[in-house]
N, C-alpha and C positions, 0 to 999 in steps of 0.2 A: 375189584379186579379178579372176578371169578374166572377160573380156568388158567390163570397165569402162575407160573412157577416162581419161586423166590428169585431165581436168576432173572426171570423175565421182568419182575417188578423192579429189581435193581436197574435193569437196562432202561426201563421207562423213566424212572426217576433221574437217572444220569442224563438222559436225553432232554428232559425238562429243565434240569439245572444248566445244561449247555445252552439251551435256547435263551434262558433268563440272562445268562452271562453275556451273550451276544447282544441282547437288547440293551443292557446296561452300558456296555462298551460303546455301542452305537450312539447312545444318548450322550455319553461323555465326549465322544468324538465330535458330535454335532455342536455341543456347547463350546468346545475349544475352537472349532472352526468359526463359530459365530463371534467369539471374542476377537479372533484374528481379523475379522472383517469390519471392526469398528474403527472410528477415526483415531482412537488412541494408538492403534497399531502403526499408524503413519507418523507418529511423533518420535522425536529423538529420545525423549524421556516421557513416559506415560503420565507423569504428574505435572509436567510443565510445558508451556508454549515457548519455544526457543525462537527469539526474534532477532533478525539481523538488521542493523541500521548503522548510519554513520555517526550520529550524535553530534554533528557539527553545524547543523543548519537550523537556527532558530527561525520561527518558533515551533518547527516540526519536531526536532529533537536536538537537544544541546545540554551542556552542563552549566549548572548554576550552583555556586558554592560547593563545587566538586560532585554534585549529585546530578544524575541524568534526569531531565525533565522535558516537557514540551507536549504539543498536541498529540503527536503519534505515540509518545510514551504513555500518556494517560489513556489513549485509545487502546493500545496494546494490553494494558492492565485491565481495562473494562471488558475487552473481548475475552481475555483469559478467565476472568471471573465468571462470565456467562458460561464458559466451558468447564467450570470447576477445576481450573488449572492455575498454576502460578506462572506469571510472565518472567522469563529470563532473557534479558537484553544483552546482546553481544555486539558492542561497538566495533565496526570494521571499516577500513578504507573502501572507497567505492569499487576499486578494481578487484577487491577480494569478496565483495558481497555476492555477486552473481555466481562466482566460482564456488563460494561456500554453500549456496543454495543447491547447486548441482551436485556437490559432493556429500550433501546431507548434514552439513554443519549446522544449518538452521532449518526450522520448520517453515518459516515464512520471512519475507523481507517487508518491513513497513518503513519506507524511506522516501516519501514524497515522489513516488514513481508514477510516471504517466504511461498509460496503455498506448503502445504503438504496434503497428502491423508486424514489425520485425521482432519485437519482444513476444508477441502472441504466438509466433511460430515455435518458440522453444519453451515458453512458460505459460502458466495459467494465472489469471487475475481474479481478485475478489470483486464484488460489487463496489463501485466507487464510493468513497466516503468524503471526498472533497471534489467540487467542480470549480476548477481554477480558471477564472476568466483572465483575459490579458489586458494590461494597461499600456496605452500608447502615450509615451512621455516626451514632451518637447520643451523648448524654452518658452517662457511666458510671453515673450515678444513675437513669437513665430505664429503667424496666422495662416500659413500655407499648408500645414499638415493637420488635417482634421479627421482623416480616416485612413485605413490601410491602402486605399487606392492612391493616396497622395504621397506614399513613401517611395514610389518608383524613382530610381536615380538618386535618391537621398542617401546620405551616409549614416548608418545606424550602428551604434556600439552594442555588441552582443557577445555573450560568452560562447566560446567555440564548442560546437557539438550540442548546444542546447536546443530545446524546442523553439525558443525565441528566435534563435539564429535561423532556423529552418523556415519559420513563418516569414521573417523579414526577407529572406532570399526569395521565397516563393512569390512575394509581392514586389520584387524588383529592386530592393534596396542593396546598396553596396555596404559590405560588412567591415566595420572597424573592430578587430578582435579586442575583447575586454574580459578580464578575469572575474572580478567581483561586481555585484550590482552597484555598489557605491562608486566604483571606478567608472562605470557606464554613465551614471548621473553626473559625475564631475566632468566627463568628456563632453556631455551635452551642455552643461553650464558654461564651459570654456569655449564653446563654439566649434570644437574640433569634430563633433558629431552633430547631426541634425536632430537626432532623437534616439530613443531606445524602446524596445518592447520587453516587457517582463510580466511575470505572473502577478495577479492582484494580491495574493497573500504576501509576496515579497515586498511589494510597495506598502501594504498596510503595516507590516512589521517595521520597515525602515522609518515610516512616518512617526511611529511611536516615540522614537528617541532622537530623531534627526529632522532638521529643517529641510524643506524642499523649496525654499524661497528662490525665485528666479525660474522655477519650473511649473509646468501645468500638465495635467494628465486627463485622459479620457478612458473609461473602462469600456472595452469593446463589447457590444451586445452579441448574443449568440448568433444572430442573423449575419453578422459580419465575420466573426471568427468563433468556431465551436470551442467551448471551454475544454481545457485539458481535464481528463478524468483521472484523479489520483486514487490509486488502488494498492492493495497489498499483492505481492507476487509470490506464487507457489510453484514448486516442482510439479510437473504434470503427473507424477506418481502419487500425489496426495489429494485425490478427488474428494474423498470423504471429509478430510480436514477442511478443505476449501468450502465445502457445502455447509459445514458447521460454522465456519468463520462467517460466511455470508448471512446465515440465520442470526448470528450474534449482532452483526452490523445492522441488519434490518430491525432487530429488537431495540438496539441503542438509538436508532433513528426515531422509532415510534415512541419510546419513553422520554425523548427529549435530551438524552445524554450527549449525542453528537452536536446538537445545536449549542448546548451549554458549554462544551469544550471549545467549540469554534469561537463563540463570543469571548470566552476567557483568553484565548491566545491570539485571535485576529481582530477582535473588536466588533465582529459581525458574523452572521451565519453564512458560511460558504459551503455548506454540506448538502445543498439542494440545487438542482439545475434550474 
């Protein structure tokens, strides 16, 4: 630094120190900004996946000996493990689930949800993990109802507000309101209803512990009725979390975990279309 005075040297050193400090602070700022842009920043708790569900619909989620279990419970744990998180399940009544997702009480809802145009307007969905075909159930002695085109003008027992009711109405059936699936089956057996439509998983679950003597069913092919796509539901403010969730679902499908869980709870693989 020939030709510089002591004061000049101090000035140069101070300038260099200032530049170095700015670079360090910029790097720190970039690092903090990067951490805020990860999927963990969209979680209610950075170390856990908070899952909203009802816990009252076997075999998807239910209590056995006081403990929460079921296909979607095991699925939630498997996804959380893939994300290096712990699954935290929050059993909630249906009318509080959607509100809870909107208010940030849950990170995701895993609750046997079907993707519908109305729901897609407000929420985002994961890739489907179950493709739920429909079962057309009638009395064993009835040979007049063989497909959806045959239910026009027939009386069908269906739960109010369900996808089953919508499909039955779309195909011209008269609806006899019914609360539980078992009630719908009883109404058909008693002759008070001509038939009922319901999801294949519901029928498979019912058959495990109950007799369907006096009834027969036909699983509708995709060409006749598109299967319902069961997916997890997210707040649209959580795109990074949803992307990570989808990656985990795809990994679980590839490594056979989805199939294994499906066979465990439904008796067959219903995780592929």
